[in-house]
N, CA, C and O atoms as a DFTB+ gen file, in Angstrom:
756 C
 N C O
     1  1      11.883      -4.506      23.597
     2  2      10.615      -4.880      22.981
     3  2      10.882      -5.835      21.821
     4  3      10.613      -5.503      20.667
     5  1      11.407      -7.013      22.124
     6  2      11.669      -8.003      21.089
     7  2      10.401      -8.778      20.807
     8  3       9.827      -9.404      21.698
     9  1       9.968      -8.729      19.556
    10  2       8.763      -9.448      19.182
    11  2       9.148     -10.719      18.446
    12  3      10.216     -10.788      17.837
    13  1       8.280     -11.733      18.500
    14  2       8.626     -13.008      17.859
    15  2       8.650     -12.889      16.341
    16  3       8.005     -12.008      15.774
    17  1       9.390     -13.770      15.686
    18  2       9.416     -13.732      14.224
    19  2       8.051     -14.070      13.624
    20  3       7.242     -14.764      14.239
    21  1       7.816     -13.574      12.434
    22  2       6.621     -13.918      11.670
    23  2       7.105     -14.892      10.609
    24  3       7.829     -14.503       9.693
    25  1       6.713     -16.154      10.726
    26  2       7.227     -17.173       9.811
    27  2       6.377     -17.273       8.560
    28  3       5.154     -17.136       8.595
    29  1       7.063     -17.516       7.455
    30  2       6.351     -17.830       6.220
    31  2       7.085     -18.989       5.561
    32  3       8.280     -19.184       5.784
    33  1       6.370     -19.753       4.753
    34  2       6.975     -20.895       4.073
    35  2       7.762     -20.377       2.879
    36  3       7.214     -19.739       1.980
    37  1       9.062     -20.667       2.892
    38  2       9.974     -20.105       1.894
    39  2       9.513     -20.351       0.464
    40  3       9.621     -19.469      -0.388
    41  1       8.993     -21.559       0.198
    42  2       8.583     -21.906      -1.170
    43  2       7.371     -21.102      -1.638
    44  3       7.091     -21.047      -2.835
    45  1       6.647     -20.475      -0.698
    46  2       5.445     -19.745      -1.083
    47  2       5.714     -18.282      -1.416
    48  3       4.797     -17.558      -1.806
    49  1       6.954     -17.844      -1.269
    50  2       7.294     -16.452      -1.574
    51  2       8.466     -16.404      -2.553
    52  3       9.322     -17.288      -2.567
    53  1       8.483     -15.366      -3.357
    54  2       9.612     -15.098      -4.248
    55  2      10.336     -13.906      -3.645
    56  3       9.716     -12.888      -3.337
    57  1      11.655     -14.030      -3.475
    58  2      12.424     -12.887      -2.969
    59  2      13.248     -12.309      -4.115
    60  3      13.977     -13.028      -4.798
    61  1      13.119     -10.989      -4.315
    62  2      13.840     -10.332      -5.405
    63  2      15.218      -9.885      -4.932
    64  3      15.535      -9.959      -3.745
    65  1      16.029      -9.422      -5.875
    66  2      17.379      -8.932      -5.553
    67  2      17.352      -7.786      -4.554
    68  3      18.281      -7.631      -3.761
    69  1      16.291      -6.977      -4.585
    70  2      16.216      -5.814      -3.696
    71  2      15.480      -6.125      -2.395
    72  3      15.113      -5.215      -1.652
    73  1      15.262      -7.436      -2.116
    74  2      14.687      -7.822      -0.834
    75  2      13.173      -7.800      -0.784
    76  3      12.596      -7.995       0.286
    77  1      12.507      -7.567      -1.920
    78  2      11.046      -7.660      -1.916
    79  2      10.658      -9.121      -1.717
    80  3      11.308     -10.017      -2.255
    81  1       9.605      -9.360      -0.949
    82  2       9.109     -10.717      -0.730
    83  2       7.657     -10.744      -1.216
    84  3       6.769     -10.131      -0.624
    85  1       7.450     -11.476      -2.314
    86  2       6.148     -11.484      -2.979
    87  2       5.554     -12.882      -2.900
    88  3       6.169     -13.854      -3.339
    89  1       4.360     -12.974      -2.340
    90  2       3.683     -14.265      -2.234
    91  2       3.372     -14.805      -3.619
    92  3       2.952     -14.070      -4.512
    93  1       3.588     -16.118      -3.780
    94  2       3.202     -16.764      -5.044
    95  2       1.683     -16.803      -5.177
    96  3       1.163     -17.068      -6.260
    97  1       0.976     -16.543      -4.092
    98  2      -0.488     -16.527      -4.122
    99  2      -1.041     -15.116      -4.298
   100  3      -2.251     -14.907      -4.218
   101  1      -0.161     -14.155      -4.535
   102  2      -0.610     -12.797      -4.868
   103  2      -0.789     -12.722      -6.384
   104  3      -0.132     -13.452      -7.128
   105  1      -1.668     -11.848      -6.833
   106  2      -1.875     -11.641      -8.263
   107  2      -1.246     -10.311      -8.646
   108  3      -1.707      -9.248      -8.229
   109  1      -0.192     -10.383      -9.440
   110  2       0.487      -9.173      -9.891
   111  2       0.232      -9.064     -11.389
   112  3       0.888      -9.740     -12.182
   113  1      -0.705      -8.228     -11.777
   114  2      -1.036      -8.078     -13.196
   115  2      -0.229      -6.912     -13.763
   116  3      -0.165      -5.846     -13.152
   117  1       0.387      -7.109     -14.928
   118  2       1.191      -6.044     -15.540
   119  2       2.423      -5.692     -14.736
   120  3       2.649      -4.518     -14.444
   121  1       3.248      -6.703     -14.361
   122  2       4.404      -6.410     -13.491
   123  2       5.394      -5.423     -14.105
   124  3       6.124      -4.748     -13.381
   125  1       5.423      -5.336     -15.429
   126  2       6.343      -4.387     -16.072
   127  2       5.954      -2.937     -15.768
   128  3       6.756      -2.028     -15.983
   129  1       4.739      -2.711     -15.272
   130  2       4.273      -1.353     -14.967
   131  2       4.258      -1.050     -13.477
   132  3       3.708      -0.035     -13.050
   133  1       4.872      -1.945     -12.673
   134  2       4.875      -1.783     -11.215
   135  2       6.317      -1.662     -10.745
   136  3       7.176      -2.448     -11.144
   137  1       6.578      -0.676      -9.897
   138  2       7.913      -0.513      -9.318
   139  2       7.816      -0.755      -7.818
   140  3       7.005      -0.134      -7.132
   141  1       8.650      -1.664      -7.312
   142  2       8.747      -1.901      -5.870
   143  2      10.106      -1.381      -5.415
   144  3      11.135      -1.755      -5.976
   145  1      10.112      -0.521      -4.398
   146  2      11.339       0.137      -3.976
   147  2      12.343      -0.754      -3.272
   148  3      13.525      -0.418      -3.202
   149  1      11.889      -1.891      -2.748
   150  2      12.798      -2.781      -2.030
   151  2      12.310      -3.045      -0.618
   152  3      11.729      -2.174       0.029
   153  1      12.558      -4.271      -0.148
   154  2      12.162      -4.689       1.201
   155  2      10.666      -4.484       1.434
   156  3      10.233      -4.118       2.527
   157  1       9.895      -4.730       0.386
   158  2       8.444      -4.639       0.469
   159  2       7.877      -6.051       0.481
   160  3       8.372      -6.929      -0.225
   161  1       6.838      -6.269       1.283
   162  2       6.200      -7.577       1.398
   163  2       4.808      -7.487       0.780
   164  3       4.008      -6.621       1.131
   165  1       4.540      -8.405      -0.151
   166  2       3.209      -8.500      -0.751
   167  2       2.628      -9.839      -0.314
   168  3       3.150     -10.894      -0.675
   169  1       1.560      -9.797       0.454
   170  2       1.010     -10.980       1.128
   171  2       0.119     -11.823       0.231
   172  3      -0.228     -11.440      -0.887
   173  1      -0.244     -13.011       0.776
   174  2      -1.148     -13.936       0.086
   175  2      -2.431     -13.233      -0.329
   176  3      -2.992     -12.449       0.435
   177  1      -2.890     -13.515      -1.537
   178  2      -4.189     -13.032      -1.974
   179  2      -4.239     -11.570      -2.355
   180  3      -5.290     -11.088      -2.777
   181  1      -3.133     -10.841      -2.222
   182  2      -3.127      -9.438      -2.642
   183  2      -3.237      -9.377      -4.163
   184  3      -2.722     -10.246      -4.866
   185  1      -3.905      -8.352      -4.660
   186  2      -4.064      -8.154      -6.097
   187  2      -3.556      -6.762      -6.427
   188  3      -4.043      -5.767      -5.889
   189  1      -2.568      -6.698      -7.319
   190  2      -2.024      -5.402      -7.741
   191  2      -2.221      -5.297      -9.243
   192  3      -1.695      -6.110     -10.003
   193  1      -2.980      -4.295      -9.669
   194  2      -3.379      -4.186     -11.056
   195  2      -2.485      -3.199     -11.819
   196  3      -2.875      -2.059     -12.073
   197  1      -1.298      -3.654     -12.173
   198  2      -0.414      -2.850     -13.003
   199  2      -0.812      -2.863     -14.465
   200  3      -0.282      -2.094     -15.268
   201  1      -1.753      -3.744     -14.814
   202  2      -2.198      -3.836     -16.207
   203  2      -3.193      -2.736     -16.566
   204  3      -3.462      -2.506     -17.745
   205  1      -3.737      -2.058     -15.565
   206  2      -4.703      -0.990     -15.829
   207  2      -3.930       0.305     -16.046
   208  3      -3.644       1.042     -15.102
   209  1      -3.600       0.563     -17.297
   210  2      -2.763       1.736     -17.563
   211  2      -3.385       2.582     -18.652
   212  3      -4.314       2.175     -19.350
   213  1      -2.830       3.779     -18.766
   214  2      -3.308       4.698     -19.796
   215  2      -3.196       4.062     -21.163
   216  3      -2.250       3.327     -21.448
   217  1      -4.159       4.349     -21.992
   218  2      -4.071       3.882     -23.366
   219  2      -3.088       4.777     -24.115
   220  3      -2.830       5.910     -23.709
   221  1      -2.555       4.267     -25.188
   222  2      -1.610       5.058     -25.967
   223  2      -0.209       4.509     -25.847
   224  3       0.059       3.600     -25.061
   225  1       0.684       5.081     -26.643
   226  2       2.050       4.552     -26.699
   227  2       2.859       4.905     -25.452
   228  3       2.460       5.748     -24.649
   229  1       3.993       4.243     -25.314
   230  2       4.908       4.583     -24.225
   231  2       4.752       3.648     -23.046
   232  3       3.702       3.041     -22.835
   233  1       5.824       3.551     -22.288
   234  2       5.847       2.697     -21.102
   235  2       5.402       3.544     -19.923
   236  3       5.962       4.614     -19.682
   237  1       4.413       3.083     -19.193
   238  2       3.896       3.885     -18.087
   239  2       4.066       3.122     -16.783
   240  3       3.718       1.945     -16.687
   241  1       4.605       3.806     -15.784
   242  2       4.611       3.229     -14.445
   243  2       3.204       3.457     -13.887
   244  3       2.763       4.598     -13.749
   245  1       2.519       2.387     -13.575
   246  2       1.145       2.482     -13.104
   247  2       1.115       2.598     -11.585
   248  3       0.433       3.462     -11.033
   249  1       1.865       1.716     -10.909
   250  2       1.888       1.711      -9.446
   251  2       3.338       1.699      -8.986
   252  3       4.123       0.830      -9.365
   253  1       3.672       2.675      -8.167
   254  2       5.021       2.783      -7.623
   255  2       4.922       2.654      -6.106
   256  3       4.191       3.403      -5.460
   257  1       5.668       1.692      -5.539
   258  2       5.637       1.432      -4.101
   259  2       7.048       1.631      -3.556
   260  3       8.015       1.152      -4.149
   261  1       7.172       2.333      -2.432
   262  2       8.483       2.624      -1.853
   263  2       9.094       1.447      -1.107
   264  3       8.752       0.290      -1.353
   265  1      10.003       1.761      -0.190
   266  2      10.719       0.740       0.579
   267  2       9.983       0.425       1.878
   268  3       9.235       1.246       2.409
   269  1      10.220      -0.795       2.372
   270  2       9.652      -1.247       3.656
   271  2       8.125      -1.091       3.706
   272  3       7.573      -0.643       4.711
   273  1       7.467      -1.458       2.635
   274  2       6.004      -1.413       2.629
   275  2       5.449      -2.814       2.845
   276  3       6.121      -3.812       2.582
   277  1       4.230      -2.869       3.322
   278  2       3.526      -4.136       3.493
   279  2       2.159      -4.004       2.842
   280  3       1.381      -3.109       3.172
   281  1       1.883      -4.903       1.920
   282  2       0.563      -4.967       1.310
   283  2      -0.080      -6.223       1.874
   284  3       0.327      -7.340       1.556
   285  1      -1.084      -6.030       2.710
   286  2      -1.657      -7.107       3.507
   287  2      -2.431      -8.137       2.699
   288  3      -2.680      -7.961       1.506
   289  1      -2.803      -9.215       3.378
   290  2      -3.524     -10.307       2.722
   291  2      -4.848      -9.809       2.157
   292  3      -5.600      -9.097       2.823
   293  1      -5.116     -10.200       0.914
   294  2      -6.396      -9.875       0.293
   295  2      -6.574      -8.436      -0.124
   296  3      -7.672      -8.047      -0.520
   297  1      -5.510      -7.617      -0.047
   298  2      -5.622      -6.218      -0.489
   299  2      -5.803      -6.157      -2.002
   300  3      -5.299      -7.005      -2.738
   301  1      -6.522      -5.154      -2.443
   302  2      -6.645      -4.889      -3.872
   303  2      -6.119      -3.480      -4.106
   304  3      -6.586      -2.515      -3.500
   305  1      -5.134      -3.382      -5.000
   306  2      -4.581      -2.067      -5.341
   307  2      -4.764      -1.869      -6.834
   308  3      -4.259      -2.641      -7.649
   309  1      -5.492      -0.824      -7.173
   310  2      -5.682      -0.538      -8.594
   311  2      -5.619       0.971      -8.795
   312  3      -6.048       1.739      -7.934
   313  1      -5.082       1.389      -9.939
   314  2      -4.924       2.829     -10.166
   315  2      -6.289       3.508     -10.321
   316  3      -7.243       2.892     -10.796
   317  1      -6.374       4.772      -9.922
   318  2      -7.640       5.491     -10.072
   319  2      -7.918       5.783     -11.549
   320  3      -7.001       5.817     -12.369
   321  1      -9.183       5.991     -11.869
   322  2      -9.544       6.256     -13.258
   323  2     -10.641       7.316     -13.315
   324  3     -11.386       7.510     -12.354
   325  1     -10.724       7.986     -14.441
   326  2     -11.826       8.916     -14.675
   327  2     -11.977       9.138     -16.172
   328  3     -11.084       8.825     -16.960
   329  1     -13.114       9.678     -16.540
   330  2     -13.356      10.054     -17.925
   331  2     -13.180      11.560     -18.012
   332  3     -13.853      12.313     -17.309
   333  1     -12.278      11.992     -18.870
   334  2     -11.979      13.413     -19.019
   335  2     -12.117      13.765     -20.497
   336  3     -11.449      13.179     -21.349
   337  1     -12.985      14.725     -20.790
   338  2     -13.252      15.134     -22.175
   339  2     -13.599      13.931     -23.057
   340  3     -13.148      13.811     -24.196
   341  1     -14.405      13.063     -22.491
   342  2     -14.863      11.910     -23.262
   343  2     -13.889      10.747     -23.345
   344  3     -14.217       9.710     -23.922
   345  1     -12.687      10.900     -22.775
   346  2     -11.698       9.819     -22.813
   347  2     -11.567       9.178     -21.437
   348  3     -11.308       9.859     -20.444
   349  1     -11.748       7.865     -21.390
   350  2     -11.572       7.100     -20.151
   351  2     -10.092       6.808     -19.975
   352  3      -9.447       6.307     -20.897
   353  1      -9.547       7.112     -18.808
   354  2      -8.131       6.851     -18.573
   355  2      -7.838       6.484     -17.131
   356  3      -8.525       6.902     -16.199
   357  1      -6.787       5.680     -16.986
   358  2      -6.242       5.379     -15.659
   359  2      -5.122       6.373     -15.362
   360  3      -4.501       6.915     -16.276
   361  1      -4.872       6.605     -14.079
   362  2      -3.829       7.536     -13.647
   363  2      -2.908       6.812     -12.675
   364  3      -3.348       5.894     -11.983
   365  1      -1.634       7.208     -12.610
   366  2      -0.687       6.469     -11.763
   367  2      -0.978       6.601     -10.267
   368  3      -1.582       7.572      -9.812
   369  1      -0.529       5.593      -9.523
   370  2      -0.633       5.585      -8.068
   371  2       0.781       5.560      -7.503
   372  3       1.593       4.719      -7.889
   373  1       1.074       6.483      -6.587
   374  2       2.408       6.537      -5.989
   375  2       2.284       6.341      -4.490
   376  3       1.510       7.025      -3.821
   377  1       3.063       5.390      -3.968
   378  2       3.059       5.092      -2.540
   379  2       4.473       5.295      -2.016
   380  3       5.436       4.823      -2.621
   381  1       4.603       5.995      -0.896
   382  2       5.911       6.321      -0.343
   383  2       6.553       5.140       0.379
   384  3       6.187       3.987       0.147
   385  1       7.513       5.434       1.255
   386  2       8.227       4.421       2.025
   387  2       7.521       4.180       3.362
   388  3       6.808       5.047       3.869
   389  1       7.734       2.990       3.918
   390  2       7.223       2.648       5.256
   391  2       5.700       2.778       5.326
   392  3       5.164       3.393       6.247
   393  1       5.016       2.199       4.351
   394  2       3.553       2.229       4.324
   395  2       3.036       0.812       4.569
   396  3       3.408      -0.120       3.856
   397  1       2.193       0.656       5.559
   398  2       1.555      -0.632       5.815
   399  2       0.078      -0.523       5.463
   400  3      -0.617       0.378       5.933
   401  1      -0.395      -1.450       4.632
   402  2      -1.796      -1.495       4.244
   403  2      -2.372      -2.789       4.809
   404  3      -1.903      -3.880       4.483
   405  1      -3.384      -2.661       5.653
   406  2      -3.960      -3.812       6.350
   407  2      -4.704      -4.754       5.423
   408  3      -4.983      -4.431       4.268
   409  1      -5.020      -5.930       5.957
   410  2      -5.662      -6.987       5.173
   411  2      -7.008      -6.537       4.623
   412  3      -7.744      -5.786       5.263
   413  1      -7.311      -7.016       3.413
   414  2      -8.612      -6.830       2.771
   415  2      -8.999      -5.381       2.520
   416  3     -10.186      -5.070       2.420
   417  1      -8.025      -4.495       2.416
   418  2      -8.323      -3.109       2.067
   419  2      -8.272      -2.948       0.551
   420  3      -7.530      -3.650      -0.136
   421  1      -9.070      -2.018       0.044
   422  2      -9.097      -1.710      -1.386
   423  2      -8.567      -0.294      -1.541
   424  3      -9.087       0.641      -0.933
   425  1      -7.522      -0.138      -2.364
   426  2      -6.847       1.156      -2.487
   427  2      -6.883       1.618      -3.942
   428  3      -6.405       0.923      -4.839
   429  1      -7.459       2.805      -4.161
   430  2      -7.448       3.441      -5.481
   431  2      -6.932       4.877      -5.359
   432  3      -7.360       5.762      -6.100
   433  1      -6.015       5.097      -4.425
   434  2      -5.499       6.441      -4.156
   435  2      -4.650       6.954      -5.312
   436  3      -4.133       6.179      -6.117
   437  1      -4.518       8.273      -5.377
   438  2      -3.557       8.873      -6.305
   439  2      -2.181       8.854      -5.661
   440  3      -1.196       8.471      -6.293
   441  1      -2.114       9.272      -4.396
   442  2      -0.839       9.364      -3.689
   443  2      -1.015       8.964      -2.231
   444  3      -1.961       9.382      -1.562
   445  1      -0.087       8.149      -1.756
   446  2       0.010       7.854      -0.325
   447  2       1.424       8.228       0.068
   448  3       2.384       7.728      -0.517
   449  1       1.561       9.100       1.052
   450  2       2.884       9.563       1.473
   451  2       3.672       8.465       2.178
   452  3       3.316       7.289       2.103
   453  1       4.729       8.851       2.854
   454  2       5.556       7.908       3.608
   455  2       5.079       7.836       5.060
   456  3       4.435       8.753       5.571
   457  1       5.418       6.710       5.712
   458  2       5.104       6.496       7.128
   459  2       3.595       6.532       7.379
   460  3       3.129       7.136       8.346
   461  1       2.843       5.879       6.499
   462  2       1.380       5.860       6.585
   463  2       0.916       4.463       6.973
   464  3       1.425       3.468       6.457
   465  1      -0.050       4.391       7.882
   466  2      -0.657       3.125       8.262
   467  2      -2.120       3.141       7.837
   468  3      -2.880       4.034       8.213
   469  1      -2.504       2.139       7.049
   470  2      -3.892       1.971       6.639
   471  2      -4.364       0.675       7.272
   472  3      -3.726      -0.366       7.114
   473  1      -5.467       0.732       7.980
   474  2      -5.955      -0.432       8.726
   475  2      -6.538      -1.511       7.842
   476  3      -6.440      -1.463       6.616
   477  1      -7.152      -2.495       8.502
   478  2      -7.798      -3.607       7.804
   479  2      -9.162      -3.171       7.291
   480  3      -9.811      -2.297       7.864
   481  1      -9.585      -3.806       6.187
   482  2     -10.940      -3.631       5.643
   483  2     -11.286      -2.184       5.312
   484  3     -12.437      -1.772       5.455
   485  1     -10.299      -1.415       4.872
   486  2     -10.540      -0.020       4.493
   487  2     -10.825       0.074       2.997
   488  3     -10.421      -0.788       2.217
   489  1     -11.521       1.129       2.618
   490  2     -11.690       1.455       1.206
   491  2     -11.130       2.860       1.024
   492  3     -11.626       3.822       1.609
   493  1     -10.091       2.960       0.206
   494  2      -9.453       4.250      -0.071
   495  2      -9.911       4.649      -1.471
   496  3      -9.461       4.080      -2.465
   497  1     -10.807       5.628      -1.538
   498  2     -11.473       5.996      -2.785
   499  2     -10.536       6.550      -3.849
   500  3      -9.384       6.894      -3.583
   501  1     -11.073       6.624      -5.062
   502  2     -10.290       7.079      -6.211
   503  2      -9.729       8.482      -5.984
   504  3     -10.417       9.366      -5.473
   505  1      -8.478       8.667      -6.372
   506  2      -7.770       9.961      -6.331
   507  2      -7.607      10.518      -4.931
   508  3      -7.361      11.714      -4.769
   509  1      -7.739       9.675      -3.914
   510  2      -7.473      10.119      -2.546
   511  2      -5.988      10.457      -2.417
   512  3      -5.136       9.813      -3.028
   513  1      -5.701      11.463      -1.622
   514  2      -4.309      11.825      -1.313
   515  2      -4.142      11.695       0.197
   516  3      -4.824      12.365       0.973
   517  1      -3.213      10.813       0.599
   518  2      -2.919      10.642       2.024
   519  2      -1.509      11.166       2.250
   520  3      -0.550      10.635       1.689
   521  1      -1.380      12.194       3.062
   522  2      -0.077      12.822       3.309
   523  2       0.759      11.986       4.289
   524  3       0.275      11.012       4.866
   525  1       2.030      12.392       4.461
   526  2       2.975      11.659       5.308
   527  2       2.466      11.498       6.743
   528  3       1.800      12.375       7.293
   529  1       2.802      10.350       7.327
   530  2       2.582      10.087       8.757
   531  2       1.108      10.097       9.160
   532  3       0.788      10.353      10.321
   533  1       0.217       9.823       8.223
   534  2      -1.206       9.747       8.561
   535  2      -1.562       8.310       8.922
   536  3      -0.823       7.378       8.604
   537  1      -2.696       8.143       9.586
   538  2      -3.165       6.799       9.908
   539  2      -4.654       6.716       9.596
   540  3      -5.429       7.613       9.928
   541  1      -5.030       5.625       8.954
   542  2      -6.423       5.360       8.620
   543  2      -6.839       4.162       9.466
   544  3      -6.263       3.082       9.334
   545  1      -7.827       4.340      10.329
   546  2      -8.248       3.281      11.256
   547  2      -8.913       2.130      10.499
   548  3      -9.375       2.301       9.371
   549  1      -8.954       0.952      11.137
   550  2      -9.624      -0.204      10.540
   551  2     -11.047       0.162      10.120
   552  3     -11.703       0.976      10.769
   553  1     -11.520      -0.451       9.021
   554  2     -12.903      -0.342       8.546
   555  2     -13.309       1.060       8.113
   556  3     -14.500       1.371       8.071
   557  1     -12.339       1.909       7.792
   558  2     -12.642       3.274       7.352
   559  2     -12.916       3.295       5.853
   560  3     -12.250       2.606       5.080
   561  1     -13.894       4.086       5.454
   562  2     -14.198       4.289       4.031
   563  2     -13.873       5.749       3.705
   564  3     -14.537       6.660       4.199
   565  1     -12.847       5.971       2.869
   566  2     -12.529       7.332       2.432
   567  2     -13.166       7.548       1.066
   568  3     -12.844       6.828       0.121
   569  1     -14.067       8.530       0.940
   570  2     -14.694       8.781      -0.360
   571  2     -13.656       9.258      -1.384
   572  3     -12.575       9.713      -1.010
   573  1     -13.987       9.153      -2.676
   574  2     -13.064       9.635      -3.708
   575  2     -12.665      11.094      -3.463
   576  3     -13.451      11.892      -2.953
   577  1     -11.430      11.420      -3.838
   578  2     -10.870      12.781      -3.769
   579  2     -10.657      13.303      -2.354
   580  3     -10.460      14.504      -2.170
   581  1     -10.692      12.430      -1.349
   582  2     -10.415      12.862       0.026
   583  2      -8.940      13.235       0.139
   584  3      -8.084      12.585      -0.460
   585  1      -8.645      14.278       0.903
   586  2      -7.255      14.615       1.217
   587  2      -7.078      14.448       2.723
   588  3      -7.738      15.115       3.520
   589  1      -6.166      13.536       3.101
   590  2      -5.883      13.297       4.520
   591  2      -4.598      14.041       4.848
   592  3      -3.550      13.723       4.287
   593  1      -4.651      15.032       5.750
   594  2      -3.446      15.808       6.061
   595  2      -2.397      14.989       6.805
   596  3      -2.700      13.927       7.350
   597  1      -1.173      15.484       6.825
   598  2      -0.079      14.834       7.552
   599  2      -0.425      14.755       9.038
   600  3      -1.104      15.627       9.581
   601  1       0.054      13.696       9.680
   602  2      -0.118      13.502      11.119
   603  2      -1.579      13.546      11.561
   604  3      -1.895      14.088      12.620
   605  1      -2.470      12.975      10.747
   606  2      -3.888      12.958      11.098
   607  2      -4.382      11.519      11.166
   608  3      -3.954      10.664      10.391
   609  1      -5.286      11.267      12.100
   610  2      -5.974       9.987      12.185
   611  2      -7.370      10.176      11.610
   612  3      -8.113      11.057      12.043
   613  1      -7.723       9.344      10.631
   614  2      -9.066       9.364      10.051
   615  2      -9.749       8.047      10.367
   616  3      -9.112       6.994      10.390
   617  1     -11.056       8.113      10.611
   618  2     -11.815       6.913      10.915
   619  2     -13.269       7.123      10.511
   620  3     -13.726       8.258      10.372
   621  1     -13.998       6.011      10.324
   622  2     -15.435       6.079      10.109
   623  2     -15.850       5.866       8.674
   624  3     -15.029       5.609       7.794
   625  1     -17.165       5.981       8.460
   626  2     -17.757       5.856       7.130
   627  2     -18.806       6.948       6.985
   628  3     -19.893       6.806       7.546
   629  1     -18.540       8.023       6.266
   630  2     -17.280       8.288       5.552
   631  2     -16.163       8.663       6.523
   632  3     -16.412       9.188       7.608
   633  1     -14.928       8.381       6.110
   634  2     -13.781       8.678       6.962
   635  2     -13.668      10.170       7.236
   636  3     -13.799      10.993       6.330
   637  1     -13.423      10.504       8.496
   638  2     -13.222      11.911       8.839
   639  2     -12.154      12.054       9.917
   640  3     -11.769      11.089      10.577
   641  1     -11.697      13.278      10.069
   642  2     -10.622      13.588      11.010
   643  2     -11.071      13.257      12.434
   644  3     -12.154      13.646      12.870
   645  1     -10.196      12.519      13.152
   646  2     -10.469      12.180      14.548
   647  2      -9.551      12.951      15.479
   648  3     -10.004      13.591      16.428
   649  1      -8.234      12.883      15.192
   650  2      -7.283      13.589      16.055
   651  2      -5.942      13.747      15.346
   652  3      -5.656      13.083      14.350
   653  1      -5.128      14.651      15.898
   654  2      -3.754      14.802      15.417
   655  2      -2.901      13.689      16.008
   656  3      -3.109      13.276      17.149
   657  1      -1.938      13.206      15.224
   658  2      -1.013      12.182      15.712
   659  2       0.241      12.870      16.251
   660  3       0.549      13.991      15.846
   661  1       0.969      12.211      17.160
   662  2       2.161      12.846      17.741
   663  2       3.279      13.038      16.719
   664  3       3.340      12.343      15.705
   665  1       4.148      13.980      17.004
   666  2       5.291      14.269      16.125
   667  2       6.209      13.054      15.967
   668  3       6.958      12.961      14.995
   669  1       6.149      12.132      16.918
   670  2       7.016      10.942      16.867
   671  2       6.499       9.872      15.899
   672  3       7.127       8.823      15.753
   673  1       5.375      10.119      15.243
   674  2       4.765       9.113      14.366
   675  2       5.744       8.611      13.311
   676  3       5.809       7.410      13.048
   677  1       6.500       9.511      12.711
   678  2       7.431       9.087      11.654
   679  2       8.419       8.048      12.178
   680  3       8.604       6.996      11.565
   681  1       9.053       8.346      13.316
   682  2      10.031       7.403      13.879
   683  2       9.364       6.095      14.292
   684  3       9.907       5.016      14.055
   685  1       8.184       6.191      14.911
   686  2       7.475       4.998      15.375
   687  2       7.142       4.076      14.208
   688  3       7.387       2.872      14.276
   689  1       6.581       4.642      13.134
   690  2       6.174       3.839      11.983
   691  2       7.398       3.265      11.278
   692  3       7.391       2.110      10.854
   693  1       8.444       4.072      11.155
   694  2       9.661       3.586      10.493
   695  2      10.257       2.407      11.262
   696  3      10.630       1.400      10.661
   697  1      10.346       2.529      12.577
   698  2      10.865       1.447      13.404
   699  2       9.994       0.206      13.256
   700  3      10.503      -0.905      13.107
   701  1       8.676       0.401      13.298
   702  2       7.753      -0.726      13.202
   703  2       7.894      -1.445      11.854
   704  3       7.960      -2.674      11.817
   705  1       7.940      -0.693      10.749
   706  2       8.002      -1.336       9.428
   707  2       9.334      -2.065       9.238
   708  3       9.365      -3.147       8.651
   709  1      10.425      -1.488       9.723
   710  2      11.725      -2.162       9.606
   711  2      11.748      -3.430      10.461
   712  3      12.255      -4.463      10.026
   713  1      11.196      -3.352      11.682
   714  2      11.148      -4.537      12.544
   715  2      10.264      -5.609      11.934
   716  3      10.595      -6.794      11.991
   717  1       9.145      -5.206      11.352
   718  2       8.241      -6.179      10.734
   719  2       8.973      -6.922       9.622
   720  3       8.878      -8.144       9.511
   721  1       9.701      -6.175       8.806
   722  2      10.433      -6.809       7.699
   723  2      11.492      -7.773       8.236
   724  3      11.631      -8.887       7.731
   725  1      12.231      -7.349       9.252
   726  2      13.292      -8.230       9.771
   727  2      12.707      -9.438      10.507
   728  3      13.360     -10.479      10.579
   729  1      11.491      -9.325      11.057
   730  2      10.837     -10.457      11.726
   731  2      10.212     -11.427      10.729
   732  3       9.897     -12.561      11.089
   733  1      10.029     -11.002       9.492
   734  2       9.361     -11.821       8.469
   735  2      10.370     -12.828       7.934
   736  3      11.087     -12.552       6.972
   737  1      10.418     -13.994       8.564
   738  2      11.485     -14.971       8.324
   739  2      10.977     -16.239       7.659
   740  3       9.899     -16.733       7.989
   741  1      11.769     -16.771       6.707
   742  2      11.347     -18.010       6.034
   743  2      11.598     -19.247       6.881
   744  3      12.542     -19.309       7.669
   745  1      10.731     -20.223       6.697
   746  2      10.991     -21.548       7.256
   747  2      10.863     -22.533       6.101
   748  3      10.064     -22.342       5.184
   749  1      11.661     -23.583       6.167
   750  2      11.581     -24.627       5.132
   751  2      10.356     -25.486       5.443
   752  3      10.015     -25.696       6.607
   753  1       9.717     -25.968       4.418
   754  2       8.546     -26.819       4.643
   755  2       8.816     -28.181       4.058
   756  3       7.963     -29.065       4.132
């Protein structure tokens, strides 16, 4: 099952020491508060809001992304927020390894596990928790505080459980994300 390479113009991406490939057309606000685990691709037009952090002293990791992740074109990732005892605050977002987020999705989750696929045009509400090996179908809206169990497919508006995913999901997603990264090849322009 050899798939063709996905070409990108080398000058339009920055490659880090750990193999992250970040589009120059992505908006990375507050990069000092964002951790990328390595071999992660951030596509054109993606917006990652690391500048939205808790008030007060100290260095805070706002968004942590694992290895072999893909943040699709036009995605918006911002940490969840709430007012607690009269104080407005942002809370950290943690994303595991081998997570693909489809184009134009908006993510305000608290936690996304590993081996998770989020489709295109999804809205992942504030403080949502998506467990390992889950899949969110295209155009799904998950309301705030939704918990998606491991190996579950959610779809719809509001997003709800559709079916259990096979036990092989972890291996399938891991293979797919690694192949996607290796197929993502630069061309000179």
